[in-house]
N, C-alpha and C positions, 0 to 999 in steps of 0.2 A: 503494500500500499504504500502511494506515494504521500510523503509530508507536504502540508500546504506550507507557503511561503507567507508567512506572518506579517510582512512589511508590505506586500501586495492586498491581502486578503484581508486586511482587519476590518470589523463591525462593531456595533455595538445594539445591544439589543435593550428594550426597556420593556421587558414582560410584567404584566400585571397579574393581581390573583384576585377573583371575587370577595369583595369584602375582607379583605386580606386583614384587615387591624383589628374588626369585630370578631371573624371567625377563628382567628388563632387561641388555641387551647393554653393559656396563658400559664396555667398551674402547672401543667406537665413542661413549657417552656422555662419556667421559673424554677422549676425542682429540678430539673437538666443543669441549670447553669450553678444551682447550689454547689454540684458538684463539678463541674466541668472550670467553673471560675469561683470560688466563695466569695474572693476579696469584692468583687461586684455586684452582690445580689440585692443589695438595697436600691444600688443604680437599675438593675435590670429589673425589680419590682415596679418601676415605673417607666418603663420601657419594652416593649417589644423585643424580643431578643429571636432570631433563626438560627442560632448558632449551629445546635443539631441537625438540623436541613444542611447547612452550609460545609458542616465537617463530612456529613456524609458524601457531597460533593466534590469534596477536595482531590478526589481521584483523578478530576479531569485536570489536570495543572497547567494546559494551555488555555483556561479560561480564569479571566479575573471576575470576581464576581462581590457584588456589594448588596446588602438586604437590610433594609429596614421594615418596612410592613410590605414593599415589594421586592423583588429581585431583579437586578442587572448584571449581565455578564457580557464580557466584553474578549472578542479572541477572532480566530477565523471563522468562517462560517459552518464549516466541519464541526469544529470543537464546541461550538455555541449549540449548533445543532444537536449532539450528543447531549450536552448538559442541560438543555430544553426538556427533550426527551425523559431523561433522569429525574428530573425536576415535577414533571407532569405525574410520574410515577410513587416518586417518594414525599413528595409534597404534602399530600393529604393526610400522612401519617404523623405529621407535624401540623397540622392544623392550616397547611398552607394549599390554596385551591388554586394553581395556574389558570389563567383567564387571556385565552389567545386572544378572542375578541376585543379586550382593552388593552392587546400590548402592541409593541412595536419593534421594529427592527431599521437601525439607522446604518446604512451601507454606503460603500465607495460607488462613484458612478459607474456604471457596468456592471455592476454585481446584481442588479434589481431579479432578474432572471432565475439567476442558481437561487438566490434567496426564496425566491416564490416557490421555487422546486421544495426546499427544504423546510419552508417553512409556511404552507398552504393557506392558514387559518388565521396569518398574521399580518396587521399592515407595515408596508415597508417604503420606505422614502431613501433617497439619496440626498435629499437636500437639508434634512433635520428636522428638528422640533424641539419642543419647550419641554423639558422634561424636570418636574421638582423645582421648578422656576428659574431654572438653567438651561441655555441653549446647547443644544448638541449639534453639530453639524457644521455646515459652512453655509447654507445661505440664511442671509438675516430677513425677517419682514421688515 
C-alpha cells in the first residue's frame, strides 16, 4: 500500500455529533478521567472531556485530533477517513454520536472529488469555513 504524501494531501475535518454536549455520559467520562488524570478531576467536572475516546483513536498516528464537544481531525484524506470510520463505531460507547449531516471537510483545491468518494455524507469545501468562531481555509467572505 502506497503511503500518501502529507505535504500534498493534507486536509482538515470539522466533524459534528448530534447533541454532543448534552448526550455525553458525563458520569462515565468523569469517572474515567479520575483514573487517567486525577490531578484534573475538578476541572474536568466542569467541562466535557472525550479523553477515553481520543485515547482509543490514538492508534491512527497520522491524524491530529482535537476534541471538545465535537471532534476535529487533520491529516491525509485516507488517514482521516480511517479515523472517521473508527469514531463512528467507537464514539457511541463514549456518549459521542458522530453526525455526518452537520460535519464538514476543508480540503485543498483539486481534492474535492476524492473527498466525496471517501466521505459521501459529509459537506466538503476547498474554500474554507468558519469553525468555532475561527476561519479555516483560504477564502475570506
